[in-house]
N, C-alpha and C positions, 0 to 999 in steps of 0.2 A: 562436513555437512553444513548447509546453510539453512538456518531456521527463522521463520517469519511468524510474527503474531500480529493480528489485525483486530483492532478494537473499533467498535461502532455500536449502533442501536439496532434492535430488531426492525426489519424492513428496509435496511439501507444496502442490503446486498453484501454483508460482510462474509457470509459463507460462500456466496458465489465468487467473491474476489479471491478466496483462498483456492477454490476449485479452479479457477481460471489460471491462476499462478501455477498450479501443479500441472495442468494441461500444457502451458507453455513450456515447463521444463521438460516434459514428456516429448514435446516437439524437438527439443534439443538433444534428445537422446539420453536424458538423465532419469533417475528414479526421483519420484515425488510422492508425497502423500498430503492430503488436506482433510481437515475434520474440524467441526465446531465445538464450542463449549457454551452451552445455554444456561441462562439463570432461570428466570420465571417464565421464559419462552412466550413473551407477548411483545406486540408491536411497540417499539420505543424503548424497551428494556435494554440494558447493556448486554452486549454479545461479544464474544471473542471467537476468532477462528484461527487456526494454524496451519502452516504449510512448511514441509521440510523438503529440501532439495539435496541431492547427493549423486555422486558417480557410481555408487554401489547400492545394493539393496538396503532398504531402511527397516529396521526391526523395531525401533521405538514406537510406542503407541501413546505415551503419556503427553499431556499439554507442554507446550514450549515454555519453559521456565527461564531459560537464558537466551533470548532471542539475538540474532544477528541483525535483525531489522524489525522495527515496529511501525506499523502503519495505522494512523489514527483517522478513521472516517468522520468522526464526530468530535469536534473540539470542545463540546460541553462536557466530555468525559475527562479532560485534562486534569481537573482538580476534584473529581468525584470517585475515580477508579484509579488504582495504582498501575497506569498504563506503561510507566517506565521501568517497572520491576524487572530486574535481571539483565537489562541492557548494558553492555560494556562501553567504555569510551571509543571503542573502535567499531561499534555498531552504527546502523543508520536509523534515522527517525524521520518519518514523513508524516506531515499534519495536513489535513484538509482544512485550510483556512486562508482567508485573504489578508488576515491581520499579521503583523510582524511578529517575530518570536519573542521580542521584548514585550509587546502589547499582550501577548499570550501568557506572560509571566514565566517565560522559559529561558530567559537570558543567562542565568547561572548554569542551568543544565547544559545549554549549548555550548557554552565556553569550555566545558569539560570534554567535549567530544571533538573529533577531527574536523578540520575544515571540509566542507562539502559533504558532511555526513547528516546534517540536519537541514530540512527544508519544509517550508510551508507553501502549499499551492492551493489556489481556490478551485479545487476539483468539483465541488457542487455547482459553482458558477459555470465552469467549463461544460459540464454535463448538461446543465439547463440550456445553455447556448446551443449545443449540438443535438441533444435529444429531446429537449422540451421537459426533462424531468430532472430534479436535482439529486439523482443518485450518483455518488461520487466513485464507485468501485472500478469501473473501467478506466476512468481518467487517472485515478491513482495508481493503476498498474502500469500505464504509460510513464507516469512520473517515477515510479519505482525502477523502471528499466532504465531511464536516464540517469537517475541518481546513483544506483548501485552497479550497473553495467553487468549484472548477474544473468539477465535474460535479454535477448534481443527484442526490439519492438516488433519486429515481424513475427516473433513466436507468440507475444502477447496478442497481436491481431488475430492469429490463427485460433488462439484460445477463445477470444471474443466471438469469432465466427462459429465456433463449436457450441457455445452457450445460447446465442441469440439467433432469431430469424434474420432474414436478409436486410430489411430496412433498419431494423433496431440494432443489428450487428454493425451495419455501416455507420450509423449514428455514433454508436459507442467507439468505434474505431477512430472516428474523427475526433471524439473527445480525449481518447488515449494519445492520439498523435499531438493534439494541441497541448496536453499537460506535458508530454514528453519535450517538446519545444520550449515551453515555459520553464521547465526545470534546467534544461540545457543552457538556456540563456542566463538564468540566474547563476548557475555554477560557473559560467564563463566570466560573469561580472565579478563574482566572488574570488576567482583566481586572478583577475586582472588587479584587484585591490590588495591581494595578499602580499 
Protein backbone atom coordinates (compact mmCIF):
# COMPACT_ATOMS: atom_id res chain seq x y z
CA UNK A 1 0.00 0.00 0.00
CA UNK A 2 1.19 3.51 -0.85
CA UNK A 3 0.00 6.20 1.58
CA UNK A 4 -0.02 9.94 0.94
CA UNK A 5 -0.62 12.79 3.37
CA UNK A 6 -1.34 16.26 2.00
CA UNK A 7 -0.97 19.38 4.17
CA UNK A 8 -2.30 22.81 3.35
CA UNK A 9 -4.79 25.42 4.45
CA UNK A 10 -8.54 25.55 4.04
CA UNK A 11 -9.44 26.87 0.60
CA UNK A 12 -6.27 25.62 -1.16
CA UNK A 13 -7.84 22.46 -2.56
CA UNK A 14 -6.17 19.99 -0.20
CA UNK A 15 -9.22 17.70 -0.10
CA UNK A 16 -9.67 17.98 -3.86
CA UNK A 17 -6.02 16.99 -4.36
CA UNK A 18 -6.52 13.78 -2.35
CA UNK A 19 -9.71 13.02 -4.25
CA UNK A 20 -8.04 13.55 -7.64
CA UNK A 21 -5.13 11.35 -6.57
CA UNK A 22 -7.57 8.55 -5.74
CA UNK A 23 -9.42 8.96 -9.05
CA UNK A 24 -6.10 8.76 -10.91
CA UNK A 25 -5.35 5.49 -9.07
CA UNK A 26 -8.80 4.12 -9.98
CA UNK A 27 -8.04 4.98 -13.61
CA UNK A 28 -5.04 2.66 -13.39
CA UNK A 29 -7.14 -0.18 -12.01
CA UNK A 30 -6.08 0.18 -8.40
CA UNK A 31 -8.02 0.56 -5.20
CA UNK A 32 -7.86 3.94 -3.52
CA UNK A 33 -9.43 5.99 -0.79
CA UNK A 34 -9.26 9.68 -0.01
CA UNK A 35 -10.53 11.53 3.04
CA UNK A 36 -9.85 14.78 4.93
CA UNK A 37 -9.00 15.69 8.49
CA UNK A 38 -10.26 19.10 9.47
CA UNK A 39 -9.33 21.20 12.47
CA UNK A 40 -11.41 24.30 12.99
CA UNK A 41 -12.88 24.02 9.46
CA UNK A 42 -12.37 27.62 8.40
CA UNK A 43 -10.70 29.25 5.45
CA UNK A 44 -6.95 29.45 6.03
CA UNK A 45 -6.86 26.93 8.90
CA UNK A 46 -4.44 23.99 8.63
CA UNK A 47 -5.99 21.02 6.84
CA UNK A 48 -4.69 17.54 6.10
CA UNK A 49 -6.09 15.06 3.61
CA UNK A 50 -5.08 11.47 3.03
CA UNK A 51 -4.96 9.08 0.12
CA UNK A 52 -4.18 5.37 0.09
CA UNK A 53 -3.47 3.42 -3.08
CA UNK A 54 -3.17 -0.35 -3.30
CA UNK A 55 -3.59 -3.31 -5.64
CA UNK A 56 -6.09 -4.87 -3.25
CA UNK A 57 -9.08 -3.62 -1.30
CA UNK A 58 -8.24 -1.11 1.44
CA UNK A 59 -9.85 -1.70 4.81
CA UNK A 60 -7.98 0.91 6.88
CA UNK A 61 -9.95 4.03 7.76
CA UNK A 62 -7.68 5.91 10.14
CA UNK A 63 -5.50 8.91 9.23
CA UNK A 64 -2.17 8.21 7.55
CA UNK A 65 0.44 8.22 10.31
CA UNK A 66 3.36 6.69 8.37
CA UNK A 67 3.14 8.24 4.89
CA UNK A 68 5.12 7.08 1.89
CA UNK A 69 4.73 10.60 0.49
CA UNK A 70 3.97 13.99 1.98
CA UNK A 71 2.74 16.87 -0.17
CA UNK A 72 2.89 20.31 1.41
CA UNK A 73 0.68 22.81 -0.40
CA UNK A 74 1.47 25.71 1.93
CA UNK A 75 5.11 26.18 2.98
CA UNK A 76 4.07 28.40 5.92
CA UNK A 77 3.06 25.15 7.65
CA UNK A 78 6.62 23.78 7.58
CA UNK A 79 7.50 25.11 11.01
CA UNK A 80 3.96 25.38 12.44
CA UNK A 81 2.63 21.83 12.03
CA UNK A 82 4.55 18.56 12.26
CA UNK A 83 4.16 17.86 8.54
CA UNK A 84 7.09 15.41 8.50
CA UNK A 85 5.71 13.14 11.21
CA UNK A 86 6.09 9.48 10.34
CA UNK A 87 7.83 9.86 6.98
CA UNK A 88 10.71 7.46 6.47
CA UNK A 89 14.04 8.18 4.77
CA UNK A 90 12.64 6.21 1.81
CA UNK A 91 9.55 8.40 1.51
CA UNK A 92 8.87 11.28 -0.86
CA UNK A 93 8.53 14.91 0.16
CA UNK A 94 7.03 17.46 -2.23
CA UNK A 95 6.81 21.12 -1.19
CA UNK A 96 5.05 23.98 -2.94
CA UNK A 97 7.76 26.65 -2.91
CA UNK A 98 10.06 28.57 -5.21
CA UNK A 99 12.65 28.72 -2.41
CA UNK A 100 15.44 26.16 -2.16
CA UNK A 101 15.28 23.43 0.46
CA UNK A 102 18.12 25.10 2.37
CA UNK A 103 16.27 28.44 2.30
CA UNK A 104 13.24 26.63 3.72
CA UNK A 105 15.38 25.35 6.59
CA UNK A 106 15.11 21.73 5.44
CA UNK A 107 18.73 20.96 4.60
CA UNK A 108 19.20 18.50 7.47
CA UNK A 109 15.96 16.65 6.75
CA UNK A 110 16.62 16.33 3.05
CA UNK A 111 20.11 14.92 3.59
CA UNK A 112 18.57 12.03 5.53
CA UNK A 113 16.32 11.09 2.60
CA UNK A 114 17.16 9.40 -0.70
CA UNK A 115 18.30 11.45 -3.68
CA UNK A 116 15.36 12.49 -5.82
CA UNK A 117 12.89 12.01 -2.99
CA UNK A 118 12.67 15.65 -1.88
CA UNK A 119 11.60 18.42 -4.19
CA UNK A 120 10.35 21.99 -4.02
CA UNK A 121 8.34 23.25 -6.97
CA UNK A 122 6.61 26.61 -7.36
CA UNK A 123 3.17 25.08 -7.88
CA UNK A 124 1.27 28.23 -6.88
CA UNK A 125 3.19 30.25 -9.46
CA UNK A 126 2.66 27.57 -12.11
CA UNK A 127 -1.07 27.46 -11.30
CA UNK A 128 -1.34 31.24 -11.43
CA UNK A 129 0.32 31.32 -14.85
CA UNK A 130 -2.04 28.68 -16.28
CA UNK A 131 -5.31 29.14 -14.39
CA UNK A 132 -5.16 32.74 -13.19
CA UNK A 133 -5.45 31.52 -9.57
CA UNK A 134 -2.64 30.43 -7.23
CA UNK A 135 -4.31 27.12 -6.22
CA UNK A 136 -1.46 24.57 -6.28
CA UNK A 137 -3.29 21.23 -6.05
CA UNK A 138 -3.40 20.15 -9.72
CA UNK A 139 0.15 21.34 -10.36
CA UNK A 140 1.38 19.42 -7.33
CA UNK A 141 -0.29 16.25 -8.61
CA UNK A 142 1.65 16.61 -11.86
CA UNK A 143 4.83 17.09 -9.81
CA UNK A 144 3.90 14.05 -7.67
CA UNK A 145 3.55 11.94 -10.82
CA UNK A 146 7.01 12.96 -12.04
CA UNK A 147 8.69 12.57 -8.67
CA UNK A 148 7.29 9.24 -7.51
CA UNK A 149 6.39 7.47 -10.75
CA UNK A 150 3.44 5.98 -8.82
CA UNK A 151 0.81 7.35 -11.19
CA UNK A 152 1.01 8.25 -14.86
CA UNK A 153 0.51 11.88 -15.79
CA UNK A 154 -2.28 10.75 -18.16
CA UNK A 155 -4.19 9.32 -15.17
CA UNK A 156 -3.75 12.58 -13.26
CA UNK A 157 -5.11 14.45 -16.27
CA UNK A 158 -8.20 12.22 -16.38
CA UNK A 159 -8.76 12.84 -12.67
CA UNK A 160 -8.53 16.60 -13.25
CA UNK A 161 -11.10 16.31 -16.06
CA UNK A 162 -13.43 14.48 -13.66
CA UNK A 163 -13.09 17.25 -11.06
CA UNK A 164 -13.35 20.43 -13.15
CA UNK A 165 -15.37 21.77 -16.06
CA UNK A 166 -13.83 22.02 -19.53
CA UNK A 167 -11.93 25.36 -19.48
CA UNK A 168 -10.92 25.03 -15.85
CA UNK A 169 -9.88 21.41 -16.40
CA UNK A 170 -7.76 22.36 -19.42
CA UNK A 171 -6.00 25.11 -17.47
CA UNK A 172 -5.33 22.80 -14.51
CA UNK A 173 -4.05 20.06 -16.84
CA UNK A 174 -1.65 22.60 -18.36
CA UNK A 175 -0.46 23.46 -14.83
CA UNK A 176 -0.02 19.76 -13.97
CA UNK A 177 1.99 19.21 -17.16
CA UNK A 178 4.20 22.23 -16.47
CA UNK A 179 4.91 21.05 -12.92
CA UNK A 180 5.58 17.53 -14.21
CA UNK A 181 8.18 18.90 -16.63
CA UNK A 182 9.71 21.17 -13.99
CA UNK A 183 10.23 18.25 -11.61
CA UNK A 184 11.53 15.97 -14.37
CA UNK A 185 14.15 18.57 -15.32
CA UNK A 186 15.16 19.05 -11.68
CA UNK A 187 15.50 15.29 -11.17
CA UNK A 188 17.61 14.94 -14.32
CA UNK A 189 19.91 17.77 -13.12
CA UNK A 190 20.19 16.14 -9.71
CA UNK A 191 21.03 12.77 -11.26
CA UNK A 192 23.68 14.36 -13.49
CA UNK A 193 25.40 15.91 -10.45
CA UNK A 194 25.27 12.73 -8.37
